[in-house]
N, C-alpha and C positions, 0 to 999 in steps of 0.2 A: 339094541345098544344106541343110543344118541351118537352117532358118529360124527357128524359134520353140520354146519349151519346151512340154512336153505339157501343161503347166498353164494356157499362155496362151489367153485367150479374145480376145485382140485381134488383128484381121488384119493380121499385119507386111506381107502384101505390099501390100494396099492402103494401109498407112500409108507404105510406102517408095514407092508409085506416087504417093503424095501429097506426097513429100519426095524430089524428084530427087536432091539433094546426098548423101542418105544411100547412093546408090549407090557414091560415090566415096570410098575411104579409110574409115577409122574414126572417126566423130565422138564423142568421149566429154568434151564440155563442156557439156551441159545444165545443171551447176550454175553455168555462167556465163553463157552466152547461148545458148539452143538454136536448132537448126534449124526455122524456120516453116515450117508446112504450106503447099501451095500457095493454099488458101482464105484464109490470113492475108493472103499476099503479094498476092492479087488484090484483097481486100477494102480493102487502104490504096493499092496503087496505082491502082485504080479511082477512089477517092475523090479523090486528088490529082489524076486526071486531070479528074475533075469540078468540082473547084475551079477549075481552069485554065480550065474552059469558062465557068462561070456566076459565080465568086467564092465566097470561103469562107462568106460569111454564107447565101447562097440554096442552096449544097450542103449545109451543116449543117441548114437547115430543112428540106430533102428528106429527109434521116435521121433527124429527130427521134424519132420513134417506135423506131428502131432504135437510137438513143442511149440512150434510156431503158430499152430492153430489155437493155443490156449490164449495168446494175445488177442487172437482175431474174436474169440468167444467172450472175452471180458469187454473189448470194444463194442461187441453187438451188445451185450448186456446194458451198457451205460450210455450207447448211441454215441460213441466216439469215433472221430476219423481214424482211419488206419493209420498206425506208425505213432500214435500218440499214448500208448499204454507200455509202460513199463512194468516187468514183474520182479518181485521182491520177496524178501523174507518174512515180511510183516507189515502192517500197516503203520506202526512206529516208524521203520527204516523207511518207508515210503514217504512219510510226511516228513521226517527231517532230512532226507535227501532233497526235496524239494525247498523246505525252508531255509536250510543252510547255504543252498547255492542263490537264494535272493541278495542282491548287493543291499549293504546298510551302512549308513554314515551316520557320524554324530549328530544330533537332533532329529532324525528320522524315529517315526512313530510306528509301533507295531499295535495293533488292536486286538485285544482278545474278549471272548466272551465269560459272563460270569459262570457257565458251565464249562470251562475250559477244562480238559484232561490235564491231569498233573504232568505228564510227558510233554507235552506242548507247552506248558506255562514254564514249566523248567528251562525249556529250549530257548524260549522268548526270553528269559530273565538271564540266561547265559550270554545269548549273543547282544542284548542291551548293555551287559557289563563289559563285553568284549569290545563293542563298537562305538559306544556312547549313545546309543538308541535310546528310546524311551517305550516302556509298555503300559498302554492305558487299556482302562476295563470299559467296556460299552455297558451302560445300563439297561435292565430290563423294563418291560411294561408291567402293568398288574397281573397279566395271564403267565408271566414268567419268560414270556419270548424276548428276543432283542427289541429294545425300544427303537423303532425306526427314526423317529422324530429326533430323539437323544443323539442317535448315531449321525444325522444328517448336521446337528449341531457341531459333533465332533470333528466332523471331516474338514481337513485341510490339504493343502500340497505337500506336507511332511510327512503325511500317512503313507509308508510303503507298503504294508501288508496288513490285510484283516484277516486273522485266524477264525474262522466259523466252524463251530461243532454243530452239525445237522442234528443228529439226535444224542442226547448226552447220555453217558454211561448209568449215570444215577435216576432215570426218571422217565417218564413216557412222553416228554415234551418235543415238539418238533419245530425246528427255527425257520424262519422264511430265508430263502438264499436269494432269489432273483432280485428282489427289492433291494438286498443290502448288496449284491455285486453291483448293481446300476448306481448306487450312491457311491461306492468305492471307485467304480472306474471313472465317473466324472471329474475324480480328483486324482486319476493316474494311478490308483492303489491297486495292487494285486489282492486276489482272495483265493485263499487255500482252504478248501472244503474238507474237513474230517468227516469222512462218511463210514467210519468204522462201524457204527451200530445202526445204520441205514441201508447200506447196500446188502442186497439179499432177502430185505423183509419189506423194501420200497422201492417201488418201481423209479428209477433214476433215467436222466437224460441230460447228459452234461450240454447239450447244446441248449435246452430250455434253461438250464441252470445258469450258465454262462459264467461259470468259475474258471480261474486261470489253472487251477489244479485241484486234484481230488486223491485222497487215500483211502484205501479199503483194504480189509483183512478177508482171509478165506474161512477161518476157523468159526466164525460166529454165523450169521444167519445165512451165509453162503453155504454152510454145511461141509465146507472143505477140509483139509488137514491143516494141522498147527504148522507153523513155520512158512506159512504162504501170505503174501498180499499183493497190492499193485498200486501204481503212481499213474494217474493221467495228468498229461499237461497240455494245455491248450496250444494250437499250433501258433496262435499269436504271441506267444512267450517262448515256446521252446527254444528258437534258436537264440535267443538273448541270453540264456543261463548255462552256465557250466557246472557241472556238480563239484562237490568239494574234494572227490576223490575219484580216480578213472584207473581203467585197468585194459588189458588187451583185447577185451570185448567191447567197451564203451568207447574207446578210441583205439586209433591206429599209430604206431610208432613208424614215421614216414622218414627220418632222417636221426642223424646223432643229436641234433639239437631241436626237432620237431615233432609233432604228432598232430593229427586231425580226431575231432571229436565226430561220434556217430552223427548223423544227421536226422535221425528220429529219435523217438523216446529211449531207444536202447542205450544212449548216452547214460542213462540213471539204472542201467542195470551191471551186474558183475557176472565175469565168466562162470565162476563155480556157483553152483546152486543145487538144491537138492530136487534130483530131477523126477523121482517118484513123487514126492509132494506137489511139484508144479504139475505134472500131469494128472495127479488128484483134484487137484483146483480146477484144471479144465473140465474133467468130470462132473465136479459139482456146479460149475456155471452152465455147462451143456444140458444137466437136469434142470436148472431153473430156468432156461430158455425154453425147454419142452413144456413145463407146468406153466409158463407164462408167469412174468414177474407182476403183473398186477392182479392175475388171480392169486398168487402168493400173498400178496400185501392184503387183499381182502381176507383172506383166510387167517392170517396172523391177527389181523387188527380185530375181526369177530371174537377171537379167542381171548385175546387181552382185554377187550372190552368186557367180556363177560366175567372173567377173573376180577378185573378191576372194581366192576360194579358189585358183584358179590361180596368182596372182601368189604367194600365201603359199607355194607348193610350189617357188617358183624360187630357187635357191640364189644369194644376193646382193641379194636383193629383201626389204624388210621391210614387212609392211603394218601401219599405224598407227592402225587404225580401232579406237575403242573401244565402250563398249555392249554389252547383249544384244540389243536388237531394232535392226537395222541399216536404213539408206536406202540410196538409189540413189547414195551418194557413197563413193568408194574412193580412200583414200589411201594412199602409198607412197614409199619412197625405194630407191634404187638403189646400192649399197655403191660408194663410191669415186667417184660422179657426181653432181653438184649436181643438184638439182631442176630448176634452169632449164635447164642443160644436156640433161637427159632430156626436157623439152618440146622444146626444139629440134630433139633428135636424132630424136624421134619425128614431130614434123612433116615432117622430110625424108623420112620413110617415110610420110607420108600419114596418122597417126594423131595426133588432136588431144586434148591434154590441156590441163591449166592448172596454174598453182602456186598454193598458197596459202601466204603469207608469214607469219611469226611477227607482223607488225605488224596483221594483220586479225583475230588471236585472241590477242592478246598473253599474257593469264593462263594459258590453257591451253597455248600452245606453250611459253612459259618453263618452266612447271612440267614439261612434258616434254622438257626440254632439246632442242626442235627449233628451227631456223632457217627452215625451209620444207618444204613437202610437195609432191609430185606429186599432182595430183587429177584422179581419172577418173571421169565421172559418165555412164553409159550411159543411154539412153531406150529406149522399145519400139520404135523403128523400126530398131533394130540385128538383126542376125542373130547367132546363136551362132557362126557361123563368122567373123564379123568380132570378136566378144569373143574368139575363140581366136587369131585374127591378131594382134590387140593384144598378147596375152599373148607370143606368139612375139616381137614386135619389142622388147619389152621385155626378155625373155630374151637377145636379141641382144646389147643394151648391156651385159649382165653378162659376156658371153664377149670383148668386145672390151677389156677393161681390162688 
């Protein structure tokens, strides 16, 4: 069996042994919600069983050190200083918690990218309506990436925040980060990086990126449980922001009319959370650290490139990925077959993909005249034989027209 590219340093056989479902069919939806490894499943289920034995409070106290270690693991994964990561129930919650904490006044500008995710765009429009701020869109260059020269011309001292999507949900594009951060910081603007689709498949270092905040999810490329996410806040801005809501975990009630906010990123957390899921997130991050983020990035990229290149050679299939540097997301359409129908037909053949609708990235999809796309996202636990089989099944759809 052609199990792994020569450049792989990830033990794909061990990964598959830890992911029994990977043996059945071809799973190409890690950009949606990936297959969790056994250690994550056992961690989550084991804690739920313990809660059933002794109750949630005692079970959580027994794992207090392990819970604290989850933050440490995430900080290690993204190269963040101690105390700068808050754990959350989703990337959406994490992104919004930071975004809504940034002060905005009439005339302030929020810059978004053309591949902005719908949740981010809606939040920006809502706050602009409430505060009198303005939302402007950053143009892209011919490759589809953010146009740095255009961004430089847009920057002024009224820009309060740049919302940057690292890897869009609807294609293999990877946006530059450090160059955008440097431009924004020269004008005193903050940069919030949506790393929902990059964390777990791309090696990240927040010190190198220089962003003021970064949000990520557990369920996608990290292979963690649903209902988990995290927020990193740079030390330079952490003390300047107070979350829109606080509780007895994120703050302390110090007197009848006073309180103090937590002095680290925990000010963006809440006391109540899914303990089992959070422990599962820690197990997923620890596995990635064991495998090596750079090794996983290389393995994902090799599989995605094989899939992308093979699909591009099939008559009747159009690949729609933009950018010069690609991620593990591969988007395509089959001539004469709606993406939703492609998804269903492939599901009948035990190939799992998803559909990216125009409503999720409205600006980009409208500009490109696309209603929806088929999205395939292979992870490192797939063999090359499985990638090739998925291509064959897609090819079969073109011959049935």
